[in-house]
FILUM-33601 format. One record per residue: x, y, z of N, C-alpha, C in turn; residue in one letter; residue number from 1. Coordinates in steps of 0.2 Angstrom, whole numbers. Layout:
N
ATOM     nu     nv     nw    cau    cav    caw     cu     cv     cw  tike  lonu
ATOM      X      Y      Z      X      Y      Z      X      Y      Z     A   NUM
...
END
This chain:
412
ATOM     nu     nv     nw    cau    cav    caw     cu     cv     cw  tike  lonu
ATOM    486    555    690    493    556    691    497    554    684     M     1
ATOM    495    549    681    498    547    674    497    553    670     V     2
ATOM    491    556    670    490    562    665    495    568    667     S     3
ATOM    496    568    673    501    574    675    508    573    674     L     4
ATOM    510    567    674    517    565    673    519    562    666     T     5
ATOM    513    561    662    514    558    655    519    562    651     G     6
ATOM    518    569    651    522    573    647    529    572    648     W     7
ATOM    531    570    654    538    569    656    540    562    654     W     8
ATOM    536    557    655    538    550    653    538    549    646     H     9
ATOM    535    553    642    535    552    635    541    555    631     R    10
ATOM    545    559    635    551    562    632    556    557    633     R    11
ATOM    561    557    628    567    553    628    572    556    633     S    12
ATOM    577    552    634    582    554    639    585    561    637     G    13
ATOM    588    562    631    591    568    629    586    574    629     P    14
ATOM    579    572    628    574    578    628    573    580    636     A    15
ATOM    574    575    640    573    577    647    579    581    650     R    16
ATOM    585    579    648    591    583    649    591    590    647     I    17
ATOM    588    590    640    588    597    637    582    601    641     E    18
ATOM    577    598    643    572    602    647    575    604    654     L    19
ATOM    578    600    657    581    602    663    586    607    662     Y    20
ATOM    590    607    657    595    612    656    592    619    654     T    21
ATOM    587    619    650    584    625    649    580    628    655     R    22
ATOM    577    624    659    574    626    665    579    630    670     S    23
ATOM    585    627    670    591    630    674    593    636    671     T    24
ATOM    594    637    665    596    643    662    590    648    663     F    25
ATOM    584    646    662    578    651    663    578    654    670     H    26
ATOM    580    650    675    580    652    682    585    658    683     F    27
ATOM    590    658    679    596    663    680    593    670    680     L    28
ATOM    589    672    675    586    679    674    582    681    680     P    29
ATOM    578    676    683    574    677    689    579    678    695     L    30
ATOM    585    674    695    589    675    701    593    682    700     A    31
ATOM    594    684    694    597    691    693    592    696    695     E    32
ATOM    586    696    694    581    701    696    581    701    704     M    33
ATOM    581    695    707    580    695    714    586    697    717     A    34
ATOM    592    696    715    598    698    718    600    705    717     I    35
ATOM    600    707    711    601    714    709    596    719    711     L    36
ATOM    589    717    711    584    721    713    584    722    721     G    37
ATOM    586    717    724    586    717    732    592    722    733     A    38
ATOM    597    722    729    603    726    731    601    734    730     S    39
ATOM    597    735    725    595    742    723    590    744    729     L    40
ATOM    586    739    731    580    741    736    583    742    743     A    41
ATOM    589    741    744    592    742    750    594    749    752     S    42
ATOM    594    753    747    596    760    747    591    764    752     G    43
ATOM    594    769    755    590    773    760    585    777    756     V    44
ATOM    586    779    750    581    783    747    576    778    743     A    45
ATOM    577    772    743    573    767    740    576    766    733     G    46
ATOM    574    761    729    576    759    723    575    765    718     P    47
ATOM    581    765    713    580    770    708    577    767    702     W    48
ATOM    572    770    699    568    767    694    572    766    687     P    49
ATOM    577    770    686    581    769    680    585    763    680     G    50
ATOM    589    762    686    593    756    687    589    750    687     L    51
ATOM    583    750    690    578    744    691    576    742    684     L    52
ATOM    575    747    679    573    746    673    579    743    669     T    53
ATOM    585    745    670    591    743    667    592    735    668     L    54
ATOM    591    734    675    592    727    677    586    722    674     V    55
ATOM    580    725    674    575    721    671    576    719    663     A    56
ATOM    578    725    660    579    724    652    585    719    652     V    57
ATOM    590    720    656    596    715    655    594    708    656     H    58
ATOM    590    707    661    588    700    663    584    697    657     A    59
ATOM    579    701    654    575    699    649    579    697    643     A    60
ATOM    584    701    641    589    700    635    593    694    637     L    61
ATOM    595    693    643    599    687    644    595    681    644     C    62
ATOM    588    681    646    584    675    645    583    673    638     A    63
ATOM    582    678    633    581    677    626    587    674    623     V    64
ATOM    593    677    625    599    675    622    601    668    624     L    65
ATOM    599    666    631    601    659    633    596    654    629     Q    66
ATOM    590    656    627    586    651    624    588    651    616     A    67
ATOM    590    656    613    592    656    606    599    653    605     R    68
ATOM    603    655    610    610    653    610    610    645    611     G    69
ATOM    606    642    615    606    635    616    603    632    610     L    70
ATOM    598    635    606    596    632    600    602    632    595     D    71
ATOM    606    638    595    611    638    590    617    633    591     W    72
ATOM    618    631    598    623    626    599    620    619    597     L    73
ATOM    614    618    597    611    612    595    610    612    588     L    74
ATOM    611    617    584    611    617    577    604    618    575     G    75
ATOM    600    622    578    593    623    576    591    630    574     R    76
ATOM    596    634    574    595    641    572    602    644    571     R    77
ATOM    601    650    568    608    654    567    610    657    573     E    78
ATOM    616    659    573    619    662    579    616    669    581     R    79
ATOM    614    670    587    611    676    588    616    682    590     P    80
ATOM    619    684    584    624    689    585    622    696    588     V    81
ATOM    616    698    585    613    704    588    611    704    595     G    82
ATOM    609    699    598    607    698    605    614    698    609     L    83
ATOM    619    694    606    625    694    610    628    701    610     L    84
ATOM    628    705    605    631    712    605    627    716    610     T    85
ATOM    620    715    610    616    719    615    617    718    622     A    86
ATOM    618    711    624    619    710    631    626    712    633     V    87
ATOM    631    711    628    638    714    630    638    721    631     A    88
ATOM    634    725    627    634    732    627    631    734    634     T    89
ATOM    625    731    635    621    733    641    625    731    647     L    90
ATOM    628    726    647    632    724    653    637    729    655     S    91
ATOM    641    731    650    647    736    651    644    743    653     V    92
ATOM    639    745    649    636    751    650    632    752    656     G    93
ATOM    629    746    659    625    747    665    630    747    671     G    94
ATOM    636    743    670    641    743    675    644    750    676     A    95
ATOM    646    753    670    649    760    670    644    765    673     A    96
ATOM    638    764    671    633    769    674    632    769    682     T    97
ATOM    632    763    684    632    762    691    638    764    695     A    98
ATOM    644    763    692    650    766    695    650    774    694     L    99
ATOM    647    777    689    647    784    688    643    787    693     A   100
ATOM    637    784    695    632    786    700    634    784    707     L   101
ATOM    640    781    708    642    778    714    643    784    719     R   102
ATOM    646    790    717    648    795    721    642    800    723     S   103
ATOM    636    799    720    630    803    721    626    800    727     D   104
ATOM    627    802    733    623    799    738    616    800    738     S   105
ATOM    613    805    735    606    806    734    603    800    730     S   106
ATOM    606    797    726    603    792    721    605    785    724     L   107
ATOM    611    784    726    613    777    728    615    776    735     L   108
ATOM    612    780    739    614    780    746    612    774    749     S   109
ATOM    617    770    752    616    764    755    616    758    750     G   110
ATOM    617    759    744    617    754    739    624    751    738     V   111
ATOM    624    744    738    630    741    737    632    740    730     D   112
ATOM    635    745    727    636    746    720    640    740    717     V   113
ATOM    645    737    721    649    732    719    645    726    717     S   114
ATOM    639    724    720    635    719    719    632    720    712     V   115
ATOM    629    726    711    626    728    704    631    727    699     L   116
ATOM    637    730    699    642    730    694    644    723    692     V   117
ATOM    646    719    698    648    712    696    643    708    694     V   118
ATOM    637    709    697    631    705    694    629    706    687     G   119
ATOM    630    712    685    628    713    677    633    709    673     L   120
ATOM    640    709    675    645    706    671    644    698    672     F   121
ATOM    642    696    678    642    689    679    636    686    675     M   122
ATOM    630    688    676    624    686    673    624    687    665     F   123
ATOM    627    692    663    628    694    656    633    689    653     G   124
ATOM    638    687    656    643    682    653    640    675    653     L   125
ATOM    636    674    658    633    667    659    629    666    653     G   126
ATOM    625    671    651    621    671    645    625    671    638     A   127
ATOM    630    675    638    634    675    632    638    669    630     M   128
ATOM    639    665    636    643    659    635    639    654    630     A   129
ATOM    632    655    630    628    650    626    628    652    618     L   130
ATOM    631    658    617    632    661    610    639    661    608     A   131
ATOM    643    657    612    650    657    610    652    649    610     I   132
ATOM    655    647    605    657    640    605    664    639    606     R   133
ATOM    666    634    610    673    633    611    676    635    618     G   134
ATOM    680    632    621    683    633    628    687    640    627     T   135
ATOM    691    640    622    696    646    622    692    653    621     R   136
ATOM    687    653    616    684    659    615    680    661    622     P   137
ATOM    677    656    626    674    658    632    679    660    637     R   138
ATOM    685    657    637    690    660    642    692    667    640     L   139
ATOM    693    668    634    695    675    631    689    680    633     Y   140
ATOM    683    678    633    678    683    634    678    684    642     S   141
ATOM    679    680    646    680    681    653    686    686    655     V   142
ATOM    692    684    652    697    689    653    696    696    650     L   143
ATOM    693    696    644    691    703    641    686    706    646     G   144
ATOM    682    703    649    677    706    654    681    709    660     A   145
ATOM    686    706    662    690    708    668    694    714    666     A   146
ATOM    697    714    660    701    719    657    696    725    656     V   147
ATOM    691    724    653    686    730    652    684    733    658     G   148
ATOM    682    729    663    680    732    670    686    736    673     M   149
ATOM    692    734    672    698    738    674    698    744    670     A   150
ATOM    697    744    664    697    750    660    692    755    661     A   151
ATOM    686    753    663    680    757    665    682    761    671     V   152
ATOM    685    757    676    686    760    682    692    765    681     C   153
ATOM    697    764    677    702    769    676    699    775    673     A   154
ATOM    695    774    668    692    780    665    688    784    669     L   155
ATOM    685    781    674    681    785    679    685    788    685     L   156
ATOM    691    786    685    696    789    689    696    786    696     G   157
ATOM    694    779    696    694    776    703    701    774    705     L   158
ATOM    702    773    711    709    771    713    711    764    710     P   159
ATOM    718    763    710    720    757    707    718    751    711     G   160
ATOM    718    751    718    716    745    722    709    743    720     P   161
ATOM    704    749    720    697    748    719    696    745    712     T   162
ATOM    700    747    707    699    745    700    701    737    700     A   163
ATOM    707    736    703    709    729    703    704    724    707     A   164
ATOM    701    727    712    696    723    716    690    721    711     G   165
ATOM    688    726    708    682    725    703    684    720    698     F   166
ATOM    690    721    695    692    717    690    693    709    692     A   167
ATOM    695    708    698    696    702    701    689    699    702     A   168
ATOM    685    703    705    678    700    706    674    698    700     A   169
ATOM    675    702    695    672    700    688    675    694    686     V   170
ATOM    682    693    686    685    687    683    683    681    687     L   171
ATOM    682    681    694    681    675    697    673    673    696     V   172
ATOM    669    678    697    662    677    697    660    675    690     T   173
ATOM    662    679    685    660    677    678    663    671    676     S   174
ATOM    670    669    678    673    663    676    669    657    679     G   175
ATOM    666    658    685    662    652    688    656    651    684     V   176
ATOM    652    657    682    646    657    678    647    654    671     M   177
ATOM    652    656    668    654    653    661    656    646    661     V   178
ATOM    659    644    667    661    637    667    655    633    668     L   179
ATOM    650    635    673    644    632    674    640    631    668     T   180
ATOM    639    636    664    635    636    658    639    631    653     S   181
ATOM    645    632    652    649    627    647    648    620    649     G   182
ATOM    649    618    656    648    612    658    641    609    656     C   183
ATOM    636    613    658    629    611    656    628    610    649     A   184
ATOM    631    614    645    630    613    637    634    606    635     V   185
ATOM    640    605    638    644    600    637    640    593    639     W   186
ATOM    637    593    645    633    587    647    628    586    642     L   187
ATOM    624    591    640    619    590    635    621    587    629     L   188
ATOM    627    590    626    630    587    620    632    580    621     N   189
ATOM    635    578    626    637    571    628    631    566    627     V   190
ATOM    626    568    631    620    564    631    617    563    624     V   191
ATOM    617    569    620    614    568    613    619    564    609     R   192
ATOM    625    565    610    630    560    606    629    553    608     E   193
ATOM    628    552    614    627    545    616    621    542    613     L   194
ATOM    616    546    613    609    543    610    610    542    603     D   195
ATOM    614    547    600    615    546    592    619    540    591     A   196
ATOM    624    539    596    629    533    595    625    526    596     A   197
ATOM    620    526    601    616    520    602    611    519    596     R   198
ATOM    609    524    593    605    524    587    609    521    581     E   199
ATOM    615    523    581    619    521    575    621    514    576     L   200
ATOM    622    512    583    624    505    584    618    500    582     Q   201
ATOM    612    502    584    606    498    582    606    498    574     S   202
ATOM    607    503    571    607    503    563    613    498    561     Q   203
ATOM    619    499    564    624    494    562    623    487    563     L   204
ATOM    619    486    569    617    479    570    612    476    565     A   205
ATOM    608    481    563    603    479    557    607    477    551     V   206
ATOM    612    482    549    616    481    543    620    475    543     A   207
ATOM    623    473    549    627    467    550    622    461    549     E   208
ATOM    616    461    552    612    456    551    610    455    544     E   209
ATOM    609    460    540    607    459    533    613    456    529     R   210
ATOM    619    458    531    625    455    528    626    448    529     L   211
ATOM    624    446    536    625    439    537    619    435    534     R   212
ATOM    613    438    533    608    434    530    610    434    522     F   213
ATOM    612    439    519    614    438    512    620    433    511     G   214
ATOM    625    433    516    630    429    515    628    421    516     R   215
ATOM    623    420    521    621    414    522    617    411    516     D   216
ATOM    613    416    513    608    414    508    613    412    502     L   217
ATOM    618    416    501    623    414    495    626    408    496     H   218
ATOM    628    406    502    631    400    504    626    394    503     D   219
ATOM    620    395    505    615    390    505    613    388    498     V   220
ATOM    611    394    494    608    393    487    614    392    482     M   221
ATOM    620    394    483    625    393    478    626    386    475     G   222
ATOM    628    382    480    629    375    478    623    372    476     R   223
ATOM    618    373    479    612    369    478    609    371    471     N   224
ATOM    609    377    469    607    379    462    612    376    457     L   225
ATOM    618    376    458    623    373    454    621    366    453     A   226
ATOM    620    362    458    618    355    458    612    354    454     V   227
ATOM    607    358    455    600    357    452    601    358    444     I   228
ATOM    605    363    442    606    365    435    610    359    432     A   229
ATOM    615    356    436    619    351    433    615    344    432     L   230
ATOM    611    343    437    607    337    437    601    337    432     K   231
ATOM    599    343    431    593    344    426    596    344    419     S   232
ATOM    602    346    418    605    345    412    607    338    410     E   233
ATOM    609    334    415    610    327    415    604    323    413     L   234
ATOM    598    325    417    592    322    415    590    323    408     A   235
ATOM    591    329    406    589    331    399    592    326    394     V   236
ATOM    599    326    395    603    322    391    601    314    391     Q   237
ATOM    599    312    397    597    305    398    590    304    395     L   238
ATOM    586    309    395    579    308    393    579    308    385     A   239
ATOM    584    312    382    584    312    375    587    306    372     R   240
ATOM    591    302    376    593    296    374    588    290    376     R   241
ATOM    583    292    379    578    287    381    580    283    387     G   242
ATOM    585    285    391    587    282    397    583    282    403     R   243
ATOM    581    277    407    577    277    412    580    281    418     P   244
ATOM    587    282    418    590    285    424    588    293    424     E   245
ATOM    585    295    419    583    302    419    578    304    424     A   246
ATOM    573    299    426    568    299    431    572    300    438     V   247
ATOM    577    296    439    581    296    445    584    303    446     E   248
ATOM    587    306    441    590    312    441    585    318    443     Q   249
ATOM    579    317    440    574    322    442    571    322    449     M   250
ATOM    571    315    451    569    314    458    574    317    463     I   251
ATOM    581    317    461    586    320    465    585    327    465     E   252
ATOM    584    330    459    583    337    458    577    340    463     V   253
ATOM    572    336    463    566    338    467    568    337    475     Q   254
ATOM    572    332    476    574    332    483    578    338    485     R   255
ATOM    583    340    481    588    345    483    584    352    483     I   256
ATOM    579    353    479    575    359    479    571    359    485     A   257
ATOM    568    354    488    565    354    494    570    355    500     R   258
ATOM    576    352    500    581    354    505    583    361    505     E   259
ATOM    583    364    499    585    371    498    579    375    501     S   260
ATOM    573    373    500    568    377    503    568    377    511     Q   261
ATOM    569    371    513    570    370    520    576    374    523     H   262
ATOM    582    374    520    587    378    522    586    385    522     E   263
ATOM    583    388    517    581    395    517    577    397    523     V   264
ATOM    572    393    524    568    394    530    573    395    536     R   265
ATOM    577    390    537    582    390    543    586    396    543     E   266
ATOM    589    398    537    593    404    537    589    410    539     V   267
ATOM    583    411    537    578    416    539    578    416    547     V   268
ATOM    577    410    550    576    410    557    583    411    560     R   269
ATOM    589    410    557    595    412    560    598    406    564     G   270
ATOM    595    400    563    597    394    566    601    389    562     Y   271
ATOM    602    390    556    606    385    552    613    385    553     R   272
ATOM    616    379    554    623    377    555    625    372    550     K   273
ATOM    630    373    546    633    368    542    636    362    546     A   274
ATOM    634    356    543    637    350    547    643    347    542     D   275
ATOM    649    347    545    655    345    541    654    339    537     L   276
ATOM    652    333    541    652    327    538    647    327    532     A   277
ATOM    641    330    533    636    330    528    638    334    522     V   278
ATOM    642    339    523    645    343    518    650    340    514     E   279
ATOM    654    336    517    659    332    514    656    327    510     L   280
ATOM    651    323    512    648    318    508    644    321    502     A   281
ATOM    641    327    504    637    330    498    642    332    493     G   282
ATOM    648    335    495    652    338    490    655    332    486     A   283
ATOM    657    326    489    659    321    485    654    318    480     L   284
ATOM    647    318    482    642    316    478    641    320    472     S   285
ATOM    641    327    473    640    332    468    646    331    463     V   286
ATOM    652    331    465    658    330    461    658    324    456     L   287
ATOM    656    319    459    655    313    455    650    313    450     H   288
ATOM    644    317    452    639    318    447    641    322    441     A   289
ATOM    646    327    442    649    331    437    654    328    433     A   290
ATOM    656    322    435    661    318    431    668    320    434     G   291
ATOM    669    322    440    675    324    443    677    319    448     I   292
ATOM    683    317    448    686    312    453    687    316    459     D   293
ATOM    682    315    464    683    318    470    685    313    476     G   294
ATOM    690    315    480    692    311    485    693    316    492     T   295
ATOM    692    312    497    692    316    504    698    312    508     A   296
ATOM    702    315    511    708    312    514    708    315    521     E   297
ATOM    711    312    526    713    314    533    707    313    538     G   298
ATOM    706    317    542    701    316    548    694    318    545     D   299
ATOM    689    314    548    682    316    547    679    322    550     D   300
ATOM    683    325    555    681    331    559    675    329    564     G   301
ATOM    674    323    565    668    322    570    670    324    577     S   302
ATOM    676    325    579    678    327    586    679    334    586     A   303
ATOM    678    338    581    680    345    581    674    349    585     L   304
ATOM    675    354    588    670    358    591    664    360    586     P   305
ATOM    658    361    588    653    362    583    654    368    579     P   306
ATOM    656    374    582    657    380    578    662    379    573     E   307
ATOM    668    375    575    673    374    570    670    369    564     V   308
ATOM    666    364    566    663    360    561    659    364    556     Q   309
ATOM    655    369    559    650    373    555    654    377    550     S   310
ATOM    660    381    553    664    385    548    667    381    543     A   311
ATOM    670    375    544    673    372    539    668    368    534     L   312
ATOM    662    367    537    657    365    532    655    370    527     G   313
ATOM    655    376    529    654    381    524    659    382    519     W   314
ATOM    666    381    521    671    381    517    671    375    512     V   315
ATOM    669    369    514    668    364    509    662    366    504     V   316
ATOM    657    368    506    651    370    502    653    375    497     R   317
ATOM    657    381    499    659    386    494    664    384    489     E   318
ATOM    669    380    492    674    377    488    671    373    482     A   319
ATOM    667    368    484    663    364    479    660    368    474     T   320
ATOM    656    373    476    652    377    471    657    381    466     T   321
ATOM    663    383    469    667    386    464    670    381    459     N   322
ATOM    672    375    462    674    370    457    669    369    451     V   323
ATOM    663    368    453    658    367    448    657    373    443     L   324
ATOM    657    379    446    656    385    442    662    388    438     R   325
ATOM    668    388    441    673    391    438    679    387    436     H   326
ATOM    678    381    435    684    376    433    681    371    428     S   327
ATOM    686    368    425    684    362    421    688    356    424     E   328
ATOM    688    355    430    692    351    434    690    344    432     A   329
ATOM    696    340    432    695    332    432    696    329    438     R   330
ATOM    699    332    443    700    329    450    700    335    455     S   331
ATOM    698    333    461    697    337    467    698    333    473     C   332
ATOM    703    336    477    705    332    483    703    337    489     T   333
ATOM    700    334    494    698    338    500    702    334    506     I   334
ATOM    706    338    510    710    335    515    708    339    522     R   335
ATOM    708    335    527    707    338    534    711    336    539     L   336
ATOM    715    340    542    720    338    547    718    342    553     S   337
ATOM    719    338    559    718    342    565    724    341    570     T   338
ATOM    725    346    574    731    346    578    730    352    583     G   339
ATOM    735    357    582    734    363    586    729    367    582     A   340
ATOM    728    366    576    723    369    572    720    364    567     S   341
ATOM    713    366    565    710    362    560    711    365    554     A   342
ATOM    714    361    549    716    364    543    713    360    537     V   343
ATOM    709    363    533    705    360    528    708    363    521     L   344
ATOM    710    359    517    713    361    510    709    358    505     S   345
ATOM    708    361    499    704    359    493    708    361    487     V   346
ATOM    710    355    484    714    356    478    711    353    472     D   347
ATOM    710    357    466    707    355    460    711    358    454     N   348
ATOM    711    354    449    714    356    442    709    359    438     D   349
ATOM    711    361    431    707    363    426    704    370    427     G   350
ATOM    708    374    431    706    381    432    708    385    425     V   351
ATOM    703    389    422    705    393    416    710    398    418     P   352
ATOM    714    401    413    719    406    415    715    412    417     E   353
ATOM    709    414    414    706    420    416    704    420    423     A   354
ATOM    701    414    425    699    413    432    704    413    437     A   355
ATOM    710    411    435    716    410    440    718    417    442     A   356
ATOM    717    422    438    719    429    440    715    432    446     C   357
ATOM    709    429    447    706    432    453    705    427    458     G   358
ATOM    706    428    464    706    424    470    701    426    475     T   359
ATOM    697    431    474    693    434    479    686    435    476     S   360
ATOM    681    435    480    674    435    478    669    436    484     G   361
ATOM    663    437    483    659    438    488    658    431    493     S   362
ATOM    659    425    489    658    419    493    665    418    497     G   363
ATOM    671    419    494    677    419    498    677    424    504     L   364
ATOM    675    430    502    675    435    507    671    433    513     N   365
ATOM    665    431    511    661    428    517    664    423    521     G   366
ATOM    667    418    518    671    413    522    676    416    526     L   367
ATOM    680    421    524    685    424    528    682    427    534     R   368
ATOM    676    431    533    673    434    539    670    428    544     E   369
ATOM    668    423    541    666    417    546    672    415    550     R   370
ATOM    677    413    546    683    411    550    686    416    554     L   371
ATOM    686    422    553    689    427    557    686    427    564     A   372
ATOM    679    426    564    676    426    571    679    420    575     T   373
ATOM    682    415    572    685    410    576    693    411    577     L   374
ATOM    695    416    574    702    417    574    706    413    568     G   375
ATOM    702    411    563    704    407    558    706    411    552     G   376
ATOM    709    408    547    711    411    541    709    407    534     T   377
ATOM    709    411    529    708    407    522    713    410    517     L   378
ATOM    716    405    514    721    407    509    720    403    503     D   379
ATOM    721    407    497    720    404    490    726    405    486     T   380
ATOM    727    400    481    733    401    477    731    397    470     E   381
ATOM    732    401    465    731    398    458    738    398    455     S   382
ATOM    740    392    452    746    391    449    746    385    444     R   383
ATOM    748    386    438    749    381    433    742    377    432     A   384
ATOM    736    381    432    730    378    430    727    375    436     G   385
ATOM    730    375    442    727    372    448    725    377    453     A   386
ATOM    720    376    457    718    380    462    719    377    469     F   387
ATOM    722    380    474    723    378    480    720    382    485     H   388
ATOM    715    380    490    712    383    495    713    380    502     L   389
ATOM    715    384    506    717    382    513    713    386    518     T   390
ATOM    710    383    523    706    386    528    709    383    535     A   391
ATOM    711    387    539    714    385    546    710    388    551     A   392
ATOM    708    384    556    705    387    562    709    384    568     V   393
ATOM    711    389    573    715    386    579    710    383    584     P   394
ATOM    712    378    587    708    374    592    710    376    599     L   395
ATOM    705    379    603    706    381    610    708    375    614     S   396
ATOM    705    369    612    707    363    616    709    358    611     R   397
ATOM    715    357    610    718    352    605    716    345    607     P   398
ATOM    716    344    613    715    337    615    708    334    613     E   399
ATOM    703    338    611    697    335    609    697    333    602     V   400
ATOM    703    334    598    703    332    591    706    325    591     S   401
ATOM    703    322    586    705    315    586    711    314    581     S   402
ATOM    715    309    582    721    309    578    719    308    570     P   403
ATOM    724    310    566    722    310    559    721    303    557     I   404
ATOM    716    302    554    714    295    551    717    295    544     A   405
ATOM    723    292    543    726    292    537    722    287    533     Q   406
ATOM    719    289    527    715    285    523    715    288    516     Q   407
ATOM    713    284    512    712    286    505    706    284    502     S   408
ATOM    704    287    497    697    285    494    692    290    496     G   409
ATOM    686    288    496    680    293    498    678    292    505     L   410
ATOM    676    298    508    672    298    514    665    298    512     I   411
ATOM    661    293    514    654    293    512    650    291    519     V   412
END
């Protein structure tokens, strides 16, 4: 059973819908042969070979036009203009021939000519709809077929009511057939577009994850590498002077390198979260090692929600990295206040004039993206050689925040 149904289960959803649609369209020429052939066979003198051949050729051309027209609509081949013209010509010519022979009782005695005439237009336009793109062109083709039917009846001298009846029958039946064909194609296109959208969504998810990974890696390694470079330079200076503190600095470098290695592994796993208290303590330690007077004021952030602590921890990390890399600061103050929002500000001096002109970068943009997910904002301002950074994150439950602990000095 699996071998019999495997060909179906191995197909994707759009491929199954396309196979079903094609099978439906391929059934229409068989229905045309059955309906119009039965109409011709009902005559007293039996079916006329000429009209049976015409119906067979018409059905075959419609089958080929449906297959190639569907391929054209799906963008797999060029438009079958020749087949479209042949089916249109044969539909009008076959209907005119049947109407012209209508008065000859020896050929079409007992044959319902209206079924043959209307059927040629109906099945012909159903196939032609697959070689026409757009609702309006298809509508115009149906209206044109009705007008053409009325013109053929007028040329053959048929009474006005008869011509109007044929035109109305062609308009209704052909309209239903074209509408059915158009809806089938529309459904197929919708399924294909949904499948393409799902594929694009998965690609965007991969791209977003790559951006997240790159942002996290930048945040993790930025400050750590700056600290390693700073402490290594300090160790070199101490070693040249024969100071024993050089060994302690290199031990610290070794520790930071191992921590960085561990943090990178956690970033790869996607589980890493910055801890605000640890980041504050680490920032002050690094600032002091660089000869910068670093202070932390306000709340310690211990009562903040974990996601807010993590976001503000990244702000502290990035801000400290920027102070070390892009300034010649002598002092840096970090303030945290909590209320309706958690507001973290970092102020430092010694910003070069060239650096003050730009307040954006990949690190700051990454912070804005992090804070935006929590409804937060990040603002920066450079003025008179000083740089001011403010991050604000609204708190959904302000009551969990502890009062501001007014304090001065260092948070360690």
